[in-house]
Structure formats: structure tokens, C-alpha cells
C-alpha positions as CSV (number, residue, x, y, z in Angstrom):
1,M,-151.5,30.8,-162.7
2,D,-152.3,27.2,-163.4
3,D,-150.4,25.0,-165.9
4,I,-152.2,26.5,-168.9
5,G,-152.0,30.1,-167.9
6,N,-155.3,30.7,-166.2
7,D,-155.4,33.0,-163.2
8,V,-156.2,30.8,-160.2
9,G,-156.3,33.6,-157.6
10,W,-158.1,33.9,-154.3
11,Y,-161.6,33.9,-155.9
12,Y,-161.3,30.1,-156.5
13,Y,-161.2,29.6,-152.7
14,Q,-164.4,31.5,-152.1
15,D,-166.6,28.5,-152.5
16,L,-164.7,26.5,-149.9
17,S,-165.5,26.4,-146.2
18,A,-163.2,28.1,-143.7
19,A,-161.8,24.7,-142.6
20,Q,-161.1,23.8,-146.2
21,R,-159.1,27.0,-146.7
22,E,-156.7,26.2,-143.8
23,I,-153.1,26.0,-144.8
24,M,-149.9,24.9,-142.9
25,H,-148.6,27.6,-140.6
26,L,-145.5,27.7,-138.6
27,Y,-146.0,30.3,-135.8
28,F,-143.0,31.9,-134.2
29,Y,-141.5,35.1,-132.8
30,I,-138.4,36.8,-134.3
31,R,-136.1,38.7,-132.1
32,G,-132.9,40.6,-132.8
33,I,-131.4,43.7,-134.3
34,N,-134.1,45.4,-136.4
35,Q,-132.1,45.7,-139.6
36,Q,-131.0,42.0,-139.3
37,V,-134.6,40.9,-138.6
38,E,-135.8,42.8,-141.7
39,L,-133.1,41.0,-143.7
40,W,-134.1,37.6,-142.3
41,K,-137.7,38.3,-143.3
42,L,-136.7,39.2,-146.8
43,F,-134.6,36.0,-147.2
44,A,-137.4,33.8,-145.7
45,Q,-139.7,35.0,-148.5
46,T,-137.3,33.8,-151.1
47,Q,-137.4,30.1,-150.1
48,W,-139.0,27.6,-152.5
49,W,-140.5,24.3,-151.4
50,R,-141.4,21.1,-153.2
51,W,-145.2,20.7,-153.3
52,I,-146.9,17.4,-154.1
53,R,-150.4,16.9,-155.4
54,T,-152.3,14.1,-157.2
55,N,-153.7,14.6,-160.7
56,L,-157.3,13.3,-160.6
57,K,-157.3,12.3,-164.3
58,T,-154.0,10.4,-164.5
59,K,-153.9,9.4,-160.7
60,K,-150.2,10.3,-160.8
61,I,-148.4,12.4,-158.2
62,E,-147.1,15.6,-159.5
63,E,-144.4,17.8,-158.0
64,T,-143.8,21.5,-158.4
65,L,-142.2,24.3,-156.4
66,V,-144.1,26.9,-154.4
67,Q,-142.7,29.9,-152.6
68,G,-142.9,30.1,-148.9
69,A,-145.0,33.0,-147.6
70,L,-144.3,35.1,-144.5
71,R,-147.0,37.2,-142.9
72,P,-147.5,39.0,-139.6
73,S,-149.8,37.3,-137.1
74,V,-151.2,38.5,-133.8
75,F,-149.4,39.5,-130.6
76,G,-146.2,40.3,-132.7
77,A,-145.8,36.8,-133.9
78,W,-145.2,35.7,-137.5
79,E,-146.5,32.8,-139.5
80,Y,-144.7,31.1,-142.4
81,I,-146.8,29.1,-144.9
82,F,-145.4,26.2,-146.8
83,P,-146.3,22.6,-147.9
84,E,-146.9,20.2,-145.0
85,E,-144.2,17.7,-146.1
86,C,-141.5,20.3,-145.7
87,L,-141.8,21.0,-141.9
88,A,-138.4,19.5,-141.0
89,E,-136.7,21.2,-143.9
90,V,-138.3,24.5,-142.9
91,L,-137.0,24.1,-139.4
92,T,-133.5,23.3,-140.8
93,S,-133.6,26.4,-143.1
94,F,-134.6,28.5,-140.1
95,K,-131.7,26.9,-138.2
96,V,-134.1,25.7,-135.5
97,V,-133.3,22.0,-135.1
98,D,-133.7,21.7,-131.3
99,A,-136.9,22.0,-129.3
100,G,-134.9,23.8,-126.7
101,S,-134.3,26.7,-129.1
102,S,-138.0,27.8,-128.8
103,I,-139.3,30.4,-126.3
104,G,-138.1,29.6,-122.9
105,A,-135.2,27.4,-123.7
106,E,-135.2,26.1,-120.1
107,P,-138.1,23.7,-119.6
108,T,-139.5,25.4,-116.5
109,R,-143.1,25.2,-115.6
110,K,-143.6,28.9,-116.4
111,N,-142.1,28.6,-119.9
112,K,-144.1,25.4,-120.6
113,A,-147.3,27.1,-119.4
114,G,-146.5,30.2,-121.6
115,L,-146.0,28.1,-124.7
116,F,-149.2,26.1,-123.9
117,V,-151.2,29.3,-123.7
118,L,-149.7,30.7,-126.9
119,R,-150.5,27.4,-128.8
120,K,-154.1,27.6,-127.6
121,L,-154.4,31.2,-128.7
122,F,-153.0,30.4,-132.1
123,G,-154.9,27.1,-132.4
124,C,-151.7,25.2,-133.2
125,K,-149.8,22.2,-132.0
126,K,-146.4,21.6,-130.5
127,I,-143.9,20.3,-133.0
128,P,-143.1,16.6,-132.2
129,K,-139.6,15.7,-131.2
130,K,-139.3,13.3,-134.1
131,I,-139.6,16.3,-136.5
132,Y,-136.7,18.0,-134.7
133,E,-134.7,14.8,-134.9
134,E,-135.4,14.7,-138.7
135,A,-134.4,18.3,-139.0
136,K,-131.1,17.6,-137.3
137,K,-130.3,15.0,-140.1
138,I,-130.9,17.5,-142.9
139,Q,-127.9,19.3,-144.3
140,G,-128.2,23.0,-143.7
141,S,-126.3,24.1,-146.8
142,V,-126.4,22.4,-150.1
143,M,-124.1,22.8,-153.1
144,I,-125.8,22.0,-156.4
145,N,-123.5,19.8,-158.4
146,G,-122.7,21.2,-161.8
147,Y,-124.0,24.7,-160.9
148,W,-122.5,27.8,-159.3
149,R,-125.2,28.2,-156.8
150,G,-126.5,26.4,-153.7
151,I,-129.0,26.6,-150.9
152,S,-128.2,27.7,-147.4
153,Q,-129.9,28.3,-144.0
154,L,-131.3,31.6,-143.0
155,N,-128.4,32.2,-140.6
156,I,-128.5,35.9,-140.1
157,P,-126.3,37.1,-137.2
158,G,-128.2,38.9,-134.4
159,V,-131.6,37.1,-135.1
160,S,-133.2,34.4,-133.1
161,I,-136.4,32.4,-134.0
162,H,-138.7,31.2,-131.2
163,I,-141.1,28.5,-132.4
164,I,-144.6,28.5,-131.0
165,G,-146.2,25.7,-133.0
166,Y,-147.8,24.6,-136.3
167,K,-151.1,23.9,-137.9
168,E,-151.6,21.0,-140.3
169,D,-153.0,21.3,-143.8
170,V,-156.3,20.3,-145.1
171,R,-156.3,18.1,-148.3
172,K,-159.2,18.3,-150.7
173,K,-160.2,16.9,-154.1
174,V,-161.0,19.9,-156.3
175,E,-162.6,18.6,-159.5
176,K,-162.6,21.9,-161.3
177,W,-158.8,22.1,-160.9
178,G,-158.3,18.4,-161.5
179,Y,-156.2,17.8,-158.4
180,E,-156.3,16.4,-154.9
181,Q,-154.0,18.7,-152.9
182,E,-153.4,20.6,-149.8
183,M,-155.2,23.9,-149.9
184,L,-152.3,26.4,-150.0
């Protein structure tokens, strides 16, 4: 729904090219005890992220919250969809703040080659070290002052996340919506 209650479902994206429909993906494998993995997947889908877009009429930046989306991908991998500005925070919430915690924690030629092939298959990029450094600086759990709730990492015992890579978003001016935004 948009700000005035109109349904803005998938049919609005039909007139956009495939490249313009691209959204930010974080590709990864999940391993662990099945019931714990299922719990992790449920929790991952309850995460909300700040989304920034520009109002074309007022030229002001507007912020709102959007829910992260988790969906199965190919070869048993998963992809998580979220606003591009949130990559470091997503890594923090997934408790993956070190490049060594991806598939093949040891930087052997075989592991590097395997990740390179997976990234090519998924059409994604390696996460830069500066993003991991930024993720390390972000507090994993947050208490909200004045409220009886907080935000915490998806730290489920018996589950490990192995990052493959990510795809960047496409930004587009959509006159009929009145916004310049990434195409979630």
C-alpha cells in the first residue's frame, strides 16, 4: 500500500525492464540443526530496515521502514532482500561481522575458487572488507530507551551463516509514484 492506501503490488513493476526490477540480495547458505535453522528463518523475516527515497515533488528525502524478505534461491542457498544502505547492519544482525566466517573460513585456494564460482553463478559481488569493518562497529543488541523492548542479533544456537555475496540495487525515478528510490 502506498501513503494514501492504494495497492502498489507487483503489477506496478510490469512496465519496468528486468534490470530496473533488480533489488539488493544477500546470498548465503544456512547450516545447522533443522529446527534451529527454521527458527532462524522465521526471525530473519521479522526484521525491519530503514528505507530512504526522494520525493520528486518536494525534493525531500523521506524515510520509512520496510520488512526484510527471505526466500530460497538456487543450489540450496537463500537470499535476503533489504534496502542497500543497510548491508552492514544486516551482517551485524546475522552475526556475520568477519569475512572469515563465510564458506571456507580458511583462505585456501580451493575455498577462494569455490566462492568465486558461486559468486559468478549468482551474479553477485564479494562483500568489501570495509563493510565488515563497519559491521564490527555496530552494536548487536540495542535497548530502546523509555521502552520495554529492544533489538537483538539473530543469534540462534546451532545455526551458522555462510555468506556468498551481494547484488546492488537499481535506483529509478518513477513519476507515477512520485519518488526516486531503489526498486525493492
